[in-house]
N, C-alpha and C positions, 0 to 999 in steps of 0.2 A: 306468864309474861309480866315483866315489871310494869307498874302503873304508869311510869313515865313514858313507856313505849306506847301504851294505849292513848295517852294524851297527845303524843306527837302524831299518831295515826288519825286521831279525831280532828286535829286542827289542819284540815286540808284546805286548799284554795276554794273548793266548792262550798265547804262549811262556812268559811269566812265570808264568801260572797252571799251566801244565804242570809247570814246575820245582817249584812249591809242592806240587802233588799227588804227584809222585814222591817228594819228600823226606818228605812227611807219611805216605804209605802204606808207604815203605821198600823198594819194588821196582818195576821197570818193569811186571811182570805185574799187580800189584795196582792200580797207577795206570791201566793200560790198561783194566782192568775197570771202574773207577770212572768213567773218561772215555768209556766205550763205544767204545774203539778196540782194534785188535789190537796185541799187543806189538811186532811188527816195524815197524808204522807209527809207533809212539811212539819206538822206537829211532832210526828214520830222521830224525824231527823233531829229536831231541836232537843227532844228528850234524850236521844242517844248521845248528843254532844254534851248535855248537862251531866249525864251519868259518867261519861268518860272523864270530865273535868271535876266531877263531884261538887258542882255549884248549881244554883238556880240562876238562869240568865234572864228570865222574864217573870214579871209579877203576875201570878195567876189570879190575884183578886181583882184585876182590872179587865175590862172587856176589850181594851185596846192592847196593842203589843208594847207594853211599857217595860223598858229594860231595868233590871236591878243594877246596883253599882258594879257588880262583877260583870254583868252583861255589857254595861257601858264601857268598861275597861277593855273587854274583848273586842267590842266594836271599833274603838279607837285604834288599838294595836293591830287588829285585823285589817283595817283599811290601810294602815301604814305598810303592813307586810304585803298586801296585794299590790300597792304602788311599787314596792321594791322588787317584787317578782316581775312586774311589767318592765321595770327599768333594766333588770338583769336580762330579760328576753331581748329587749331592744339593743342592749350593749353587745350581747352575743351575736346578734344578727349583723350589727355594724362591724364587729371584729372579723366576722366571716368574710367581709369584703376586702380585707387586707390591712386593717389597722391593728397595730400591736396592742395587747392588753395593758402593757406598761413599757415606758421608755425611761431608762435611767441615764441621766446626763451628769458626767463628772466635769467640774469646771475648776480651773486653777484659781487660787485665791487672788491672783493679780488682775483678774478680769473685772470689768465694771458691772456692778450689780444692776444698775439702772437699765443698761442695755439688755441684760438677761431677762429682767422682768418685762421689758418691752416685747421681747421675743415670746415669752410665755403668754403674755396678754394677747398677742397676735395669733398664737396657736389656738387658744381657747375661743377666739373670735371667728375662727373658720366655721363654716356651715356645710355639713355634708348631708347625706340622705335624710330627708324629713326635716331639714333645717336645724338639726341639733349640732352641738360641738363635737369634735373628734372624741371617740370613746377611750382613747389611750390615756392612761394615768401617767402623769409626769412625776419623776422623782429626781430631785436635784441634790447632788452631793458636792461639797466644796473640799478640794484637796490642795496639797502644797507640794510643789516640785515633783519628785518621782512618784508621789502618791497618786497623781492624776493618771500617769501611765499605768500604775499598778491596778487601779480600778478597772481600766479597760482590758488589760492583759489577763486579769483573773476572771473576767466575765461578770464583774459586779457593776459594770457600766456598759451601755450600748454605744455611747459616743463620748469622747473626751475633748473638751475645748480648752485650749491654752496649754497643751503639753509643750515643755520647754525645748525638747529636741526629739528627733525622729529615732525610734528604735527599730532596727531591721527585724521584720516579722512578716511572714507570708500571709498571715491571717489578718493583718492590720493594713488599712489604707489611711494615708494622711495627706493633708494639704496645708500650705502655709496660711496662717492667720494674719501675720504681719509682724513688723519690728516693734519691740517694746523698749523704750529708753529708760534707763535707771539714773537716779540722781542721788549722790552721796550727801546726806543732810545731817545737820546738828541743830540744836536749839540755840537761839541768840546768846544765852548765858553759858553755853558749853565752852570749855577751854579751847576747842578747835575752831570756834566760830571766828576768832580773830587771828588765827594762825596763818602765816604766809602760804600761798598756793603756788604750785600744786602740793597737796599734802603728801608726805613720803610714807612709805610702809612703816618706818620706825615711829613716826609721829602717831599714826593711827593705832599701832599696836600698843601704845601706852594707855589707850583709853578703852573702856568697855564698849563692845559692839553689840548691837541688838540683832538677833537672828530669829527667823521664823522656823519652827520645827517642821521638818519634812514629815508628811503624813504616811509615807510608805511603811509597810510592815514586813514585806517579803523582799522587795528589791532593795538594793543598797541605797540608803538615804543620801541625798545630796547636801553638801554644805558649801555655801557660797560666801566669799568675802571675809571669812574668819582667818586671821593671821596666827602663826605659831605662838603659843603662850599667851594669847590675848584673852582677857576676861570676857565672858559671854553672858548675856541675858537672853534666854530663849523664851519666846512668846508664841501663842498658838495661831496668830493670824497677822496679816499685813495691817489691818485696822488697828490692832493692839500695838503693832510695831510703830506706827505713826504716832499713836498716843505716847508711847515710851520716848520717842524722839522729841515730841513737843515738851515733855516734862524734863528733858535733859538727862534721862537715865542712861544714855549711851549715844553712839553714832551708828550710821548704817545707810545702806542704799535701799530705796523704795522706787517703784515705778514712778517716773516723773509725772504722768497725768494724775496720780494719786496725791502727789506732794505739791503740785504747782500752785494751788490756791493758798496753801500755807506759806509757800515761798514768797508769793506776791504780797501777802498780808504781813510779811516780816516775822511770822511765827516760827519759820524754819529758815536756815541759811544753807544754800547750796554751795558745796565746796568741790573744786576740781581736785583730782588725786593723781598719783603716779600712774594709775591704770588708764588715764584718759577717759574718753567718753565710752561708757559701757552700754551696749545695746544687744538685746537677745531676740532671736526670732521665735515667735510662738506659732504653734501649729494646732490643727484640730484633726482628730483621728477617729476611725470607727472600725468595727469588726466586719471583716469581709467573709460572709458565710457561703459565698459561691452562688447565691441567689440574689434576685433583686431585693433591695431593702424594703422593709415595711413602709406603709404610707406615712407614719409619724416620723421615722428616721429620714425618709426621703424629704419630708417637709423641712426638717432642720438643716439637712445638707443643702437644700436649695437656697434657704435664707443665708447660709454661711458663704455661699458663692458671691454674695453681694459685697462689694468693697465698702459700701456705707455701713453695713452690719458689722463687718470685721473691724472697721475703724472705731465704731461706737463701743464694741466690746473691749477694745484696748484703751480707749481714751475717755469715755463718758463716766467719770468717777464722781461727779458732783452729787451730793445728796445721800446716796446709799452706799455704805461701806460694810455694813454688818453681814 
């Protein structure tokens, strides 16, 4: 049998607990009394552990239970492992009551980060059995356009918030999140800033447009607002698109709530175009397994039924864009 196997078998919760008791009580005799064992049996167990690890754990020249440096390291790591084992046991017990082990949330890049963090903060503030937070691990992934749908349809996400349109699928349920208004913007020093309105397609096509790359890999990617033959600067996020607009690197549409503070401050100029007012309806969707949703998914669905929550997700852009 490989030596590593012997070591793993020796490092049992019982052995780690024995080390903790000896160190805490200060002697083999006191530890044996607390554990209901005779001192000789405890000494034998310690020697077996030392043999398996090929180290000395206690200084034999002392009359007290004095740990060697190796013994001290085992004590520290052993206590950590025992705490982790307790945490795993508690987590498994809570999950058995209906909480998912993990919930993956795909969100469209157009949604307000502050509102998302408010929701996550509220989720972790929940108190369940024993007063602890939900045992479900949250995983947040940011997608763009069709990538949000793809994450849900491929099973990489349990819920998608901010999907731009409904895709007919019997395994998917969806509800409207609300309307999202877009504003066509340029920097004050951009040539289109002083052009007469509404801007025509021909005027816009003469200038570079800034687009955000669709994050879909399998579904057909969506391209919005790019005219035939137009120069395109493709960026990875709406936050970087706003930065590009501020620098005058191009023109383009962004969610109005994301641009409004820049428009009000004069850092961006909102221009009307031949398309008129552009507004899209955002939705949220989740996988329908045919069974009642787990408690974590049910919690998020319940919050998303709130008009205040939906409004915040679409509009509360101040502060957090990354």
